[in-house]
C-alpha positions as CSV (number, residue, x, y, z in Angstrom):
1,M,35.6,100.6,-12.1
2,E,32.8,103.0,-13.1
3,Y,30.4,101.2,-10.7
4,E,30.4,101.0,-6.9
5,P,28.5,98.7,-4.5
6,V,26.3,100.1,-1.7
7,I,26.1,97.6,1.2
8,G,24.2,97.6,4.5
9,L,24.1,94.8,7.0
10,E,21.4,93.6,9.4
11,V,23.1,91.7,12.2
12,H,21.0,89.7,14.7
13,V,22.8,89.1,18.0
14,Q,21.3,86.7,20.5
15,L,21.6,88.2,24.0
16,N,23.0,85.7,26.5
17,T,20.4,86.0,29.2
18,K,19.5,82.8,31.1
19,T,15.8,83.2,30.3
20,K,13.8,84.3,27.3
21,I,12.8,87.9,26.6
22,F,9.2,87.6,27.6
23,C,9.0,84.5,29.7
24,S,11.0,82.4,32.2
25,C,11.9,79.5,29.8
26,S,15.6,78.6,29.6
27,T,17.7,79.8,26.6
28,K,20.2,77.0,26.9
29,F,21.4,75.8,23.5
30,G,21.3,72.2,22.4
31,S,18.5,70.8,24.6
32,E,15.8,68.3,23.4
33,P,13.6,69.9,20.8
34,N,10.5,71.7,22.3
35,S,11.7,71.0,25.8
36,Q,12.2,74.7,26.7
37,T,8.7,76.2,25.9
38,C,5.7,77.4,27.9
39,P,2.3,78.9,27.0
40,V,3.9,82.4,26.6
41,C,6.5,81.5,24.0
42,L,4.1,79.0,22.3
43,G,1.7,81.9,21.8
44,L,-1.3,80.2,23.4
45,P,-4.4,82.3,23.9
46,G,-4.7,84.4,27.0
47,V,-1.0,84.6,27.9
48,L,0.8,87.8,28.9
49,P,4.4,88.5,28.0
50,V,6.7,90.2,30.6
51,L,9.9,92.0,29.6
52,N,13.1,90.5,30.8
53,R,15.0,93.3,32.6
54,E,18.4,91.8,31.9
55,A,17.7,91.6,28.1
56,L,16.8,95.3,28.3
57,K,20.0,96.2,30.1
58,K,22.2,94.2,27.6
59,G,20.4,95.9,24.7
60,I,21.2,99.3,26.2
61,L,24.8,98.3,26.9
62,A,25.1,97.1,23.2
63,G,23.8,100.5,22.1
64,M,26.3,102.3,24.2
65,A,29.2,100.2,22.8
66,L,27.9,101.3,19.3
67,N,27.9,105.0,20.3
68,S,24.2,105.1,19.9
69,R,21.6,107.3,21.5
70,I,19.6,105.5,24.2
71,S,15.9,106.3,23.8
72,Q,14.1,107.2,27.1
73,Y,10.9,106.2,25.4
74,S,10.6,103.0,23.3
75,K,7.8,100.4,22.7
76,F,7.3,96.9,21.4
77,D,5.3,96.2,18.3
78,R,3.7,93.2,16.6
79,K,5.3,92.3,13.3
80,N,2.8,90.2,11.5
81,Y,3.7,87.4,9.1
82,F,3.1,83.7,8.9
83,Y,5.9,81.2,9.1
84,P,5.8,77.6,10.5
85,D,8.3,78.3,13.3
86,L,6.5,81.5,14.4
87,P,3.8,80.1,16.6
88,K,1.8,83.4,17.2
89,A,1.9,84.3,13.5
90,Y,3.6,87.6,14.6
91,Q,6.9,88.5,16.1
92,I,7.2,90.9,19.0
93,S,9.8,93.5,17.8
94,Q,10.3,97.3,17.8
95,F,9.4,99.4,14.8
96,D,9.2,103.2,15.0
97,K,10.5,103.6,18.5
98,P,13.5,101.4,19.0
99,I,15.6,101.3,22.2
100,C,18.8,102.7,20.5
101,E,19.1,105.1,17.5
102,G,22.1,106.2,15.5
103,G,25.7,105.5,16.3
104,Y,28.8,104.2,14.5
105,V,31.7,101.9,14.7
106,E,35.2,102.5,13.3
107,I,36.8,99.8,11.2
108,E,40.2,99.5,9.4
109,A,40.1,97.9,6.0
110,N,42.9,98.0,3.3
111,N,45.0,100.2,5.7
112,K,42.3,102.9,5.9
113,K,40.1,103.8,8.9
114,K,36.5,104.3,8.2
115,K,33.3,105.0,10.2
116,I,30.3,102.8,9.5
117,G,27.1,104.4,10.6
118,I,24.5,102.6,12.7
119,T,20.9,103.3,11.9
120,R,19.3,101.6,14.9
121,L,19.5,98.8,17.4
122,H,16.2,97.3,18.4
123,L,15.1,94.4,20.7
124,E,12.9,91.5,19.5
125,E,12.2,87.9,20.1
126,D,13.8,85.2,18.0
127,A,11.7,82.8,16.0
128,G,11.8,79.0,16.2
129,K,13.7,76.7,13.9
130,S,12.5,74.5,11.0
131,I,14.2,71.2,10.5
132,H,13.8,69.5,7.1
133,S,14.2,65.8,6.6
134,E,17.3,64.9,4.6
135,D,15.7,61.7,3.3
136,P,14.3,62.6,-0.2
137,A,11.7,59.8,0.3
138,R,10.2,61.5,3.3
139,N,9.0,65.0,2.5
140,I,8.7,66.1,6.2
141,S,9.6,69.2,8.1
142,Y,9.8,69.5,11.9
143,V,9.6,72.6,14.1
144,D,11.7,73.1,17.2
145,L,10.4,76.1,19.3
146,N,13.2,76.1,21.9
147,R,14.7,79.2,20.3
148,T,11.3,81.0,20.1
149,G,11.5,84.0,22.4
150,V,15.3,84.1,22.9
151,P,16.2,87.8,23.1
152,L,17.7,89.4,20.0
153,A,19.4,92.7,19.4
154,E,19.1,93.6,15.7
155,I,21.8,96.0,14.6
156,V,21.1,97.8,11.3
157,S,23.9,99.6,9.6
158,E,23.8,102.6,7.3
159,P,24.5,101.7,3.7
160,D,28.2,102.9,4.2
161,I,30.0,99.6,3.4
162,R,31.6,99.5,-0.1
163,S,33.3,96.0,-0.2
164,G,33.4,92.5,1.1
165,D,36.5,93.3,3.1
166,E,34.8,96.3,4.8
167,A,31.8,94.1,5.7
168,Y,34.1,91.4,7.1
169,E,35.9,94.0,9.3
170,Y,32.6,95.5,10.4
171,L,31.3,92.1,11.5
172,Q,34.6,91.4,13.4
173,K,34.1,94.8,15.2
174,I,30.5,94.1,16.1
175,K,31.5,90.6,17.4
176,S,34.4,92.0,19.4
177,L,32.2,94.7,21.0
178,M,29.4,92.4,21.9
179,K,31.9,90.0,23.5
180,Y,33.6,92.8,25.4
181,I,30.4,93.8,27.1
182,E,29.4,90.2,27.6
183,A,26.1,90.7,25.8
184,S,26.5,87.5,23.6
185,D,28.8,84.7,22.8
186,C,28.4,85.5,19.1
187,N,28.7,81.8,18.1
188,M,27.6,81.8,14.4
189,E,27.5,77.9,14.5
190,E,24.9,78.0,17.2
191,G,23.0,80.9,15.6
192,S,23.7,83.4,18.2
193,L,25.1,85.8,15.6
194,R,23.4,85.9,12.2
195,C,23.7,88.4,9.3
196,D,21.7,89.4,6.2
197,V,23.3,91.5,3.5
198,N,21.6,94.2,1.4
199,I,23.5,95.1,-1.7
200,S,23.0,97.3,-4.8
201,I,25.2,98.7,-7.5
202,R,25.2,102.3,-8.8
203,K,27.5,104.4,-11.0
204,K,30.3,106.1,-9.1
205,G,29.2,109.6,-8.0
206,A,25.5,108.8,-8.3
207,S,23.3,109.8,-5.3
208,E,20.5,107.4,-5.9
209,F,20.7,103.8,-4.9
210,G,20.3,100.9,-7.3
211,E,17.8,98.1,-6.9
212,K,18.5,96.2,-3.6
213,V,19.2,92.5,-3.4
214,E,19.1,90.7,0.0
215,I,21.4,87.8,0.7
216,K,20.5,85.3,3.4
217,N,21.8,81.9,4.7
218,L,25.3,83.3,5.6
219,N,26.8,81.2,8.4
220,S,30.3,82.7,8.6
221,F,32.1,86.1,8.2
222,K,34.1,84.5,5.3
223,A,30.8,83.5,3.6
224,V,29.6,87.1,4.0
225,R,32.7,88.5,2.3
226,S,32.6,85.9,-0.5
227,A,28.9,86.4,-1.1
228,I,29.3,90.2,-1.4
229,N,32.3,89.8,-3.8
230,Y,30.3,87.4,-5.9
231,E,27.2,89.6,-5.9
232,I,29.2,92.8,-6.8
233,E,30.5,91.0,-9.9
234,R,27.2,89.5,-10.8
235,Q,25.2,92.7,-10.6
236,T,27.9,94.8,-12.3
237,R,28.0,92.3,-15.2
238,M,24.2,92.4,-15.5
239,I,24.1,96.2,-15.7
240,Q,27.0,96.3,-18.2
241,Y,25.0,93.9,-20.5
242,G,21.9,96.0,-20.2
243,N,19.9,93.7,-17.9
244,K,17.7,95.0,-15.1
245,I,18.4,94.1,-11.4
246,H,15.2,93.0,-9.7
247,Q,14.6,93.3,-6.0
248,E,14.9,89.8,-4.6
249,T,16.1,87.6,-1.9
250,R,19.1,85.3,-2.7
251,L,20.8,82.5,-0.8
252,W,24.5,81.7,-0.7
253,D,25.7,78.3,-1.9
254,A,29.1,77.7,-0.2
255,D,29.9,74.7,-2.3
256,K,29.4,76.5,-5.6
257,N,30.6,79.8,-4.3
258,E,27.7,81.7,-5.7
259,T,24.3,83.2,-4.8
260,Y,21.0,81.9,-6.2
261,G,17.5,83.2,-6.3
262,M,15.1,82.3,-3.4
263,R,12.2,84.6,-4.0
264,S,11.4,87.9,-5.8
265,K,10.3,91.0,-3.9
266,E,8.5,93.3,-6.1
267,D,7.5,95.4,-3.1
268,A,8.7,95.5,0.5
269,H,6.6,93.3,2.9
270,D,3.8,94.9,4.7
271,Y,4.1,93.6,8.2
272,R,1.2,95.6,9.5
273,Y,3.1,96.8,12.6
274,F,1.1,98.0,15.5
275,P,2.0,98.5,19.2
276,D,1.7,95.3,21.2
277,P,-1.3,95.8,23.6
278,D,0.1,93.4,26.2
279,L,3.4,95.3,26.7
280,A,3.7,98.7,28.2
281,P,6.0,101.3,26.6
282,V,9.6,101.2,28.1
283,I,10.2,104.5,29.8
284,L,13.7,105.0,31.2
285,D,14.9,107.9,33.4
286,S,18.4,109.3,33.2
287,A,19.4,107.7,36.5
288,F,18.7,104.2,35.2
289,I,20.7,104.9,32.0
290,D,23.6,106.3,34.0
291,E,23.5,103.1,36.2
292,V,23.7,100.9,33.2
293,K,26.6,103.0,31.7
294,K,28.7,102.2,34.8
295,E,28.7,98.6,33.7
296,L,30.3,99.5,30.3
297,P,33.9,98.2,30.3
298,E,36.9,99.7,28.6
299,L,36.1,98.9,24.9
300,P,38.6,97.6,22.2
301,D,39.5,101.0,20.6
302,E,40.0,102.6,24.0
303,K,42.1,99.7,25.2
304,R,44.2,99.7,22.1
305,E,45.1,103.4,22.4
306,R,45.9,102.9,26.1
307,F,48.2,99.9,25.3
308,I,50.0,102.1,22.7
309,A,50.5,105.0,25.2
310,Q,51.0,103.0,28.4
311,Y,53.2,100.1,27.2
312,N,54.8,101.8,24.1
313,L,53.5,99.0,21.9
314,P,53.3,99.4,18.0
315,Q,49.7,99.8,16.7
316,Y,49.7,96.3,15.2
317,D,50.7,94.6,18.5
318,A,48.1,96.7,20.4
319,G,45.4,95.8,17.9
320,V,46.1,92.0,18.1
321,L,46.2,92.0,21.9
322,T,43.0,94.0,22.4
323,S,41.0,92.2,19.7
324,I,39.9,89.6,22.4
325,K,39.1,90.7,25.9
326,Q,40.6,87.6,27.6
327,L,43.9,88.0,25.6
328,A,44.2,91.6,26.7
329,Q,43.7,90.7,30.3
330,Y,46.3,87.9,30.0
331,F,48.9,90.3,28.5
332,E,48.4,92.9,31.3
333,S,48.7,90.2,33.9
334,V,52.0,89.1,32.4
335,V,53.3,92.7,32.5
336,E,52.0,93.1,36.1
337,K,54.2,90.1,37.0
338,G,57.3,92.0,35.9
339,A,57.7,91.2,32.2
340,D,58.8,93.8,29.7
341,P,55.6,94.8,27.7
342,K,57.2,94.5,24.2
343,K,58.9,91.1,25.1
344,A,55.5,89.9,26.5
345,S,53.7,91.1,23.4
346,N,56.2,89.3,21.0
347,W,56.1,86.1,22.9
348,I,52.3,86.0,23.1
349,M,51.9,86.8,19.4
350,S,54.7,84.6,18.0
351,E,54.6,81.6,20.4
352,L,51.5,81.5,22.5
353,L,48.8,82.2,19.8
354,G,50.3,79.4,17.8
355,K,49.7,76.9,20.5
356,I,46.2,77.8,21.4
357,D,43.0,77.0,19.4
358,D,40.8,79.6,21.0
359,A,42.3,82.7,22.6
360,E,39.0,83.4,24.4
361,K,39.7,80.3,26.5
362,I,43.2,81.4,27.5
363,D,42.2,81.2,31.2
364,A,42.3,77.4,30.7
365,F,45.7,77.5,29.0
366,P,48.3,75.4,31.1
367,V,50.7,78.4,31.1
368,T,49.3,81.1,33.4
369,A,50.3,84.7,33.0
370,E,52.6,84.4,36.1
371,M,54.3,81.3,34.5
372,L,55.0,83.2,31.2
373,A,56.3,86.1,33.2
374,G,58.7,83.7,35.0
375,L,59.9,82.3,31.6
376,L,60.6,85.8,30.2
377,K,62.5,86.6,33.4
378,L,64.8,83.6,32.8
379,I,65.5,84.9,29.2
380,K,66.1,88.4,30.5
381,N,68.7,87.4,33.1
382,N,70.4,85.1,30.7
383,T,69.6,81.9,32.6
384,I,68.3,80.4,29.3
385,S,68.6,81.4,25.7
386,G,65.6,82.3,23.5
387,K,65.9,79.0,21.6
388,I,65.9,77.0,24.8
389,A,63.0,79.0,26.1
390,K,60.9,77.7,23.2
391,K,61.6,74.1,24.3
392,V,60.9,75.1,28.0
393,F,57.6,76.6,26.9
394,D,56.5,73.4,25.2
395,E,57.4,71.5,28.3
396,M,55.4,74.0,30.4
397,I,52.3,73.3,28.2
398,K,52.8,69.6,28.4
399,T,53.4,69.3,32.2
400,G,52.0,72.4,33.7
401,K,55.2,73.0,35.6
402,D,56.8,76.5,35.8
403,A,59.9,77.4,33.8
404,E,62.4,77.5,36.6
405,T,61.5,73.9,37.7
406,I,61.9,72.6,34.2
407,V,65.2,74.3,33.6
408,E,66.5,72.8,36.9
409,E,65.2,69.3,36.2
410,K,66.5,69.1,32.7
411,G,69.8,71.0,33.3
412,L,69.0,73.7,30.6
413,K,70.8,76.6,32.3
414,Q,72.7,78.7,29.8
415,V,76.5,78.4,29.8
416,T,78.0,81.8,30.5
417,D,81.4,80.8,31.8
418,T,83.9,82.3,29.4
419,A,86.5,79.6,30.0
420,E,84.0,76.8,29.2
421,I,82.8,78.6,26.1
422,G,86.4,79.3,25.0
423,S,87.2,75.5,25.3
424,M,84.2,74.7,23.1
425,I,85.3,77.3,20.5
426,D,88.9,75.9,20.5
427,R,87.6,72.4,19.7
428,V,85.3,73.8,16.9
429,I,88.2,75.8,15.4
430,E,90.5,72.8,15.5
431,N,87.9,70.5,13.8
432,N,86.8,73.0,11.1
433,P,90.1,74.4,9.5
434,K,88.4,75.0,6.1
435,S,85.7,77.2,7.6
436,V,88.3,79.1,9.6
437,E,90.3,79.7,6.4
438,D,87.1,80.8,4.6
439,Y,86.3,83.3,7.3
440,K,89.9,84.8,7.1
441,N,89.4,85.1,3.4
442,G,86.3,87.2,3.9
443,T,83.5,84.6,3.6
444,K,80.8,85.9,6.1
445,K,78.8,82.7,6.0
446,A,81.7,80.8,7.5
447,L,81.3,82.7,10.9
448,G,77.6,81.7,11.0
449,F,78.6,78.1,10.4
450,L,81.2,78.1,13.2
451,V,78.7,79.8,15.6
452,G,76.3,77.0,14.8
453,Q,78.9,74.4,15.5
454,V,79.7,75.9,18.9
455,M,76.0,75.9,19.8
456,K,75.7,72.3,18.7
457,E,78.8,71.5,20.9
458,S,77.0,73.1,23.9
459,K,73.6,71.4,23.1
460,G,72.2,74.9,22.6
461,K,73.0,76.1,26.1
462,A,75.9,78.5,25.4
463,N,75.1,82.2,25.5
464,P,74.9,83.1,21.7
465,Q,76.2,86.7,22.2
466,M,79.2,85.5,24.2
467,V,79.9,82.8,21.6
468,N,80.0,85.4,18.8
469,E,82.2,87.8,20.8
470,I,84.8,85.1,22.0
471,L,84.8,83.4,18.6
472,V,85.5,86.6,16.6
473,K,88.4,87.5,19.0
474,K,90.0,84.0,18.7
475,L,89.6,84.0,14.9
476,N,91.2,87.4,14.6
């Protein structure tokens, strides 16, 4: 407990433009290797890059979503290093004059709110992809350059994160924001969101940072959290035993649930940055920045607070509903069709989310917002009970029919006739004398059993509240 971790994340977000950042090649994922390349992204001599305006706009929107300052003057630089999937032997990136500076996001971890600072967001081109043969007899690597030149926004956090849980929540927030503004699909499996972790350990209260270790090869938010937790324990143990932490890059082994050394870093890389002579500086006037700002939608935090105020929802409900843009839109559509906000929230969270694999694809869900509002209306006016409604909902998913049609076709209307319910109760009382006697002797469970028998007699269609009221009167 005398040590604390200091963690910063570098998040690479692929911007979902149709073409690459400096050429007109497609960015479509999954195409034949090396089928989406041209002289520009292959780095052939004499070619000239041209900045993709849409990539610039999406980068600015991302910065606005992160509360960053948009730079009216920024430039692109050449970051020089050799790697097999970097055809030019340099990457066009931004160094000392990035498009966005500063900012923060607010997270909630362990029931506490916290601001995580943003150092910068800069634009750059992605590298290609090395593919290594899995056959040990063939020591071969291949290079696919389709990804080369896909636009990236690199978001660098301040070293404000103190745990794996905070890192996890930070990544969730970044993902939610990027999806809200439709800057990226943030699909980690396809590499459109990637993350590197920088972590060090220091004594609590110390101002100086410890020696930094970088963790790469993290392909899920869960892996980020697990790798951080492992590395905190590893580094703390080393310090306690008097060992020195060396600056290095480590990889995450998901099978062994541990990090392992990849390469040591005695000194930081000297990338010999210099301004790209083929690209003019990016100079933005206030009018252009204001025009881009108009495209900024209502963001998750604002929407959550509005849901609490406008719909009188608990904070938890509002947080769940606004975590995904499409889910929030679905909820509001259900309410607009006449459903009670809290009832709609309960049904979406308890029933609908359990039936759908991906809430982002809720537009393709068989039960539309209007259909769900119709189902909730039948519950409200006592046409069906809540229990029957669940069966109707399943049938709606299966058939695509609306609730009213299913209730009519299957004869599921709730029984509310007092005489009919009374007759059922009389039969149950007659057939269960012992339970009646138990109730009269003060056994509370007996009443629940008798109610259950009446509901069974009615095949679940009797109004439960009326059953309780009439049954108690008859028993007394």
